C-alpha positions in Angstrom: -0.5 294.7 227.9 2.2 294.4 225.2 5.2 296.7 225.7 5.3 297.1 221.9 8.6 298.5 220.6 9.1 300.1 217.2 7.0 297.9 214.8 9.0 298.6 211.7 7.7 298.7 208.2 6.7 302.3 208.4 4.9 302.4 211.8 6.7 303.9 214.8 5.8 303.3 218.4 4.9 306.3 220.7 6.5 305.6 224.1 5.1 304.9 227.5 2.1 302.9 228.5 -0.9 302.7 226.3 -3.2 305.8 226.5 -7.0 305.4 226.4 -8.7 305.6 223.0 -9.7 309.1 221.9 -13.5 309.7 222.0 -13.8 312.2 219.1 -15.1 309.7 216.6 -16.3 310.4 213.1 -16.6 306.8 211.7 -17.4 303.3 212.9 -17.0 300.2 210.9 -18.2 296.8 212.0 -17.4 293.5 210.1 -18.4 290.4 212.1 -16.5 291.0 215.4 -14.2 293.6 213.9 -14.6 297.1 215.3 -12.8 300.0 213.7 -13.0 303.6 214.8 -11.5 306.7 213.1 -10.8 309.4 215.6 -10.4 312.9 214.2 -7.7 314.6 216.3 -7.3 317.6 214.1 -7.7 318.8 210.5 -4.5 316.9 209.6 -4.3 314.1 212.1 -6.4 311.0 212.5 -6.2 307.9 214.7 -7.4 304.5 213.7 -8.4 302.3 216.7 -9.2 298.6 216.1 -10.6 295.8 218.2 -10.1 292.3 216.8 -11.7 289.1 218.2 -9.0 286.4 218.9 -10.7 284.1 216.4 -10.1 286.6 213.7 -6.3 286.6 214.2 -6.0 282.8 214.7 -4.6 282.2 211.1 -1.8 284.8 211.8 -1.2 283.3 215.3 -0.8 279.8 213.7 1.7 281.1 211.2 3.7 282.7 214.0 3.9 279.3 215.8 5.1 277.6 212.6 7.7 280.2 212.1 9.0 280.4 215.6 8.9 276.6 216.2 11.7 276.1 213.6 14.2 277.8 215.9 13.1 276.5 219.3 15.0 273.6 221.0 13.4 271.8 224.0 15.4 269.1 225.8 14.5 265.7 224.6 13.5 266.9 221.1 15.4 267.9 218.0 15.4 271.6 217.2 12.1 272.5 215.6 10.5 269.1 216.3 9.0 269.8 219.8 5.2 269.2 220.0 2.9 272.2 219.8 1.5 271.8 223.4 5.1 272.1 224.8 5.9 275.0 222.6 2.8 276.8 223.7 3.4 275.9 227.4 6.9 277.4 227.5 6.9 280.0 224.8 3.2 280.6 223.9 2.9 284.0 225.7 6.0 285.4 224.1 5.2 284.1 220.6 1.7 285.4 220.6 2.6 288.7 222.1 5.3 289.2 219.5 2.9 288.1 216.7 0.3 290.6 218.0 2.7 293.5 217.1 3.1 292.2 213.5 -0.6 291.5 213.2 -1.5 295.1 214.3 0.8 296.5 211.7 -0.5 294.3 208.9 -4.2 295.0 209.8 -3.6 298.7 209.9 -2.3 298.8 206.3 -5.2 296.7 205.1 -7.9 298.7 207.0 -6.5 302.1 206.1 -7.0 301.3 202.4 -10.8 301.5 203.1 -10.4 305.0 204.4 -10.7 308.1 202.1 -7.9 309.8 203.9 -4.6 308.0 203.6 -1.4 308.5 205.7 1.0 311.1 204.2 3.9 310.3 206.6 5.1 307.5 208.9 2.2 306.4 211.2 2.8 305.8 214.9 1.4 303.2 217.2 -0.3 304.9 220.2 -2.0 301.9 221.8 -1.4 298.1 221.7 -3.2 295.6 224.0 -3.3 291.9 223.5 -5.1 289.3 225.6 -4.3 285.7 224.5 -7.5 283.8 223.7 -9.6 287.0 223.9 -8.7 290.0 221.7 -6.2 292.3 220.1 -6.8 296.1 220.4 -4.5 298.7 218.9 -4.6 302.4 217.8 -2.4 304.1 215.2 -2.1 307.8 214.7 -1.4 309.1 211.3 -1.2 312.4 209.4 -3.5 313.1 206.5 -3.4 315.8 203.8 -5.3 318.7 205.3 -7.9 320.5 203.3 -7.5 324.3 202.9 -10.1 326.8 201.7 -7.7 328.2 199.2 -8.4 331.6 197.9 -6.7 334.1 195.6 -5.8 331.7 192.8 -7.9 333.1 190.0 -7.7 336.1 187.7 -4.2 336.9 188.7 -1.7 338.9 186.5 1.5 336.9 186.5 4.7 337.9 184.8 6.1 335.7 182.1 9.6 336.6 180.6 9.9 336.3 176.9 13.3 335.9 175.3 13.6 336.9 171.7 16.1 334.7 169.8 18.0 337.3 167.7 20.5 336.7 164.9 23.2 337.8 167.3 22.2 335.0 169.8 22.1 332.5 166.9 25.6 333.5 165.7 27.0 333.3 169.2 25.7 329.7 169.6 27.0 328.8 166.1 30.4 330.2 167.1 30.4 328.0 170.2 29.6 325.0 168.1 32.3 325.7 165.5 34.8 326.4 168.4 34.8 322.7 169.2 36.2 322.0 165.7 38.5 325.1 165.6 42.3 325.2 165.6 44.6 327.5 167.6 48.0 329.0 166.4 50.7 331.0 168.1 50.1 334.8 167.7 52.1 337.9 168.7 49.6 340.3 170.1 46.2 340.4 171.8 44.4 342.5 169.2 40.8 341.2 169.5 38.7 338.7 171.5 39.5 335.8 169.1 42.6 335.1 171.2 43.6 333.2 174.3 46.6 333.6 176.6 48.6 331.5 179.0 49.8 333.5 182.0 51.5 333.3 185.3 49.2 335.0 187.7 50.3 336.9 190.8 47.7 338.0 193.4 48.0 341.6 194.6 46.6 343.4 197.6 44.4 346.5 197.3 47.5 348.7 197.3 49.1 346.8 194.3 51.6 344.9 196.4 52.5 341.3 195.9 50.7 338.8 198.2 53.4 336.2 199.1 52.5 332.6 198.4 49.7 333.5 196.0 51.3 332.9 192.6 49.7 330.6 190.0 51.4 329.3 186.9 50.1 328.5 183.4 46.6 329.9 183.9 44.6 330.2 180.6 42.2 333.0 179.7 40.1 332.4 176.6 38.8 335.8 175.5 36.2 334.1 173.2 34.5 332.9 176.4 31.5 335.2 177.0 31.5 334.3 180.7 35.1 335.6 181.3 35.2 338.9 183.2 35.5 341.8 180.7 38.1 343.5 182.9 40.6 340.8 182.2 40.4 341.4 178.4 40.5 345.2 178.9 43.8 344.8 180.9 45.3 342.5 178.3 44.3 344.2 175.1 47.3 345.3 173.0 49.8 343.3 175.1 52.5 340.9 173.7 54.3 337.9 175.0 56.6 338.6 178.0 54.6 341.7 178.8 52.5 342.1 182.0 49.1 343.5 182.6 47.0 344.1 185.7 43.3 343.8 186.3 40.8 344.4 189.0 37.1 343.5 189.5 34.7 342.8 192.3 33.4 339.2 192.6 30.1 338.3 194.2 30.3 335.1 196.3 26.9 333.4 196.9 26.4 331.3 200.0 23.4 329.5 201.4 22.3 332.3 203.6 24.1 335.4 202.4 26.3 337.0 199.7 29.4 339.0 200.0 31.8 340.9 197.7 35.5 340.1 197.1 37.9 342.5 195.4 40.2 340.7 193.0 43.6 342.3 192.2 46.0 340.4 189.9 49.1 340.9 187.8 49.6 338.6 184.8 52.8 337.8 182.9 52.0 336.7 179.4 53.8 333.5 178.4 51.8 332.5 175.2 49.2 334.1 172.9 47.1 332.0 170.4 44.6 333.0 167.7 41.6 330.9 166.8 40.7 329.8 163.3 37.2 328.5 162.8 36.5 325.8 160.2 34.5 326.5 157.1 30.9 325.1 157.2 30.4 322.5 154.6 27.8 319.7 154.3 29.9 317.2 156.3 30.5 319.6 159.1 26.9 320.8 159.2 25.8 317.2 159.5 28.3 316.4 162.2 27.4 319.4 164.3 23.7 318.8 163.9 23.7 315.0 164.1 22.4 314.8 160.6 19.6 317.3 161.1 21.1 320.0 158.9 23.3 319.9 155.8 24.2 323.6 155.2 25.0 326.7 157.2 21.5 328.1 156.6 19.8 324.9 157.8 22.2 324.7 160.8 21.3 328.3 161.9 17.6 327.5 161.5 18.0 324.4 163.7 19.9 326.5 166.3 17.1 329.2 166.2 14.3 326.6 166.6 16.1 324.8 169.5 16.9 328.0 171.3 13.3 329.2 170.9 12.0 325.9 172.3 14.5 326.1 175.2 13.6 329.6 176.2 9.9 328.9 175.9 10.3 326.0 178.3 12.3 328.2 180.6 9.7 331.0 180.3 6.9 328.6 181.1 8.7 327.3 184.2 9.3 330.9 185.4 5.6 331.7 184.9 4.5 328.6 186.9 7.0 329.5 189.7 5.7 333.1 189.8 2.1 331.9 189.8 2.5 329.4 192.6 4.5 331.9 194.6 1.7 334.4 194.3 -0.9 331.9 195.3 1.2 330.9 198.4 1.5 334.6 199.3 -2.3 334.7 199.2 -2.7 331.6 201.4 -0.2 331.9 204.3 -2.0 330.8 207.4 -2.1 327.1 207.2 0.0 324.4 208.9 1.9 321.8 207.0 1.9 318.5 209.0 5.2 318.1 210.7 5.6 314.4 209.8 4.9 315.2 206.1 7.6 317.8 206.1 10.1 315.4 207.7 9.2 312.7 205.1 9.7 315.1 202.2 13.0 316.4 203.7 14.3 312.9 204.0 13.3 312.1 200.4 15.1 315.2 199.2 18.2 314.4 201.3 18.4 310.8 200.1 18.0 312.0 196.5 20.9 314.4 196.9 23.1 311.7 198.5 22.4 309.4 195.6 23.2 312.1 193.1 26.5 312.8 194.8 27.4 309.1 194.7 26.6 308.9 191.0 28.9 311.8 190.2 31.4 310.9 193.0 31.0 314.3 194.8 31.6 314.6 198.5 28.8 316.5 200.3 28.0 317.5 203.9 25.0 315.5 204.9 24.0 317.8 207.7 24.2 320.8 205.4 22.0 318.9 202.8 19.5 318.0 205.6 19.2 321.6 206.7 18.7 322.8 203.1 16.1 320.0 202.6 14.0 321.2 205.5 13.2 324.5 204.0 12.6 323.0 200.6 10.3 320.4 202.2 8.3 323.1 203.9 7.6 324.9 200.7 6.9 321.7 198.7 4.5 320.6 201.4 2.6 323.9 201.1 2.5 323.6 197.3 1.1 320.1 197.6 -1.7 321.1 200.0 -2.6 324.1 197.8 -2.8 322.1 194.6 -4.8 319.3 196.1 -7.2 321.8 197.8 -7.7 323.6 194.4 -8.3 320.2 192.8 -11.1 319.4 195.3 -12.6 322.9 195.2 -12.7 322.9 191.4 -13.7 319.2 191.0 -10.5 318.3 189.1 -9.7 314.6 189.1 -7.8 312.0 187.1 -9.8 309.2 185.6 -8.6 305.7 184.9 -8.9 306.3 181.2 -6.5 309.2 181.5 -4.0 307.0 183.4 -4.4 304.4 180.6 -3.9 307.0 177.9 -0.7 308.3 179.6 0.7 304.8 179.9 -0.2 303.9 176.3 1.6 307.0 175.0 4.6 306.2 177.1 4.6 302.6 175.8 4.4 303.9 172.2 7.2 306.4 172.6 9.6 304.3 174.7 8.9 300.8 173.2 8.4 299.5 176.8 5.4 297.2 177.4 2.4 298.4 179.4 3.0 295.8 182.1 6.6 296.9 182.6 5.5 300.5 182.7 2.9 299.8 185.3 5.5 298.0 187.4 7.9 300.9 186.9 5.4 303.6 187.9 3.9 303.6 191.4 0.3 304.0 190.3 -0.7 306.3 193.2 2.3 308.5 192.6 1.5 308.6 188.9 -2.1 309.6 189.6 -0.9 312.4 191.9 1.5 313.6 189.2 -1.2 313.7 186.6 -3.5 315.5 189.0 -0.9 318.2 189.7 -0.4 318.6 185.9 -4.1 319.1 185.4 -4.3 321.6 188.3 -1.4 323.6 186.8 -3.1 323.5 183.4 -6.3 324.9 185.0 -4.4 327.6 186.8 -2.6 328.7 183.6 -5.9 329.0 181.8 -7.6 330.9 184.6 -4.8 333.5 185.1 -3.4 336.1 182.8 0.2 336.1 181.5 2.0 339.5 181.6 4.7 339.2 179.0 8.0 340.8 179.9 10.4 341.1 177.0 14.0 340.2 177.9 
């Protein structure tokens, strides 16, 4: 009996001595002396048990001897030059037992490809028994994607927000574009929102008293910024340099698990006032701002309108999809997402966040990200099961021609060769992505959009 530690390469070892094989079998495969059994443990967990004749694993055993012999030194022989019979005499049991672990791991991944249900998380070795010269037996437990009799996904009425791009919205966006080319000049009074101020800011308590140690110098308030709290401008309007103004508003602070309100009280001493002057829109400026897509103010505004319309339509479609899948999840609550699958997704989300933080040189709390990823993984796992269950129920699939068509379009648009694209994409992942897209398309066609004007 091999003690069999963690086998690595994606298979973990369940501890203790080897348990007997399960007897709830749904599939037997025999190939020469190879015996393979798939034990159905639950709707989302299978176990593959395998019996291999010693003769079947001899090529792998021979490779193990060649590999191990290079590092073995026996008195009277140079390192790696001892004859095979001595190697086998002194180290044969250890070499073959160690090799049996690798062989079991390799055979599992070869044999599992023959099964319709593939692992969705890290498999675990539950049994490993090797008898030199006789046989190798092993069992691997793995999670599969469960099938759910999904209901409540057709003929739903789902809200879809619709944002109308008005002339006011277009003008605001045009102003923001021109602002990047604008000039600022000293001014004497805050008489409209086309000004900005530099102030020294003193924090006050709710009674209007100075909070010691809470003074901040040379703070800028740009009143052309739509996101600036209106209370600041209302307090400053009509004021001149060297004058003071006070403002108060309530700020909402959003945290992971709650929100809370903070009252903000400040007094500002005005040190500088500036007025903005926007540039005149001529052909050169229109081309510069549009990257040569427009050559006049009219064309520039048309471009802005079209791009904003496309942006809000994408945003609206995403909101509709989110509302749709949320409703379907609400209609299908009572199913279990395999624990290992959730852990796998959570780890992927965590590692992605860590990589993003490194890219932008942002320090993040890994434990906090891990906790956030667990909830996200639970929801993502449910969505995955729902979509695949709908695909099976509605006979939705992805053909090889559809995969080829997608890759051909990608190659044409990117200029990257098909071979490189195939290497870039993990083909199973690509098929799953295309399948999800087809299911979403089906759902959008089979459910009604309720347009909500914003």
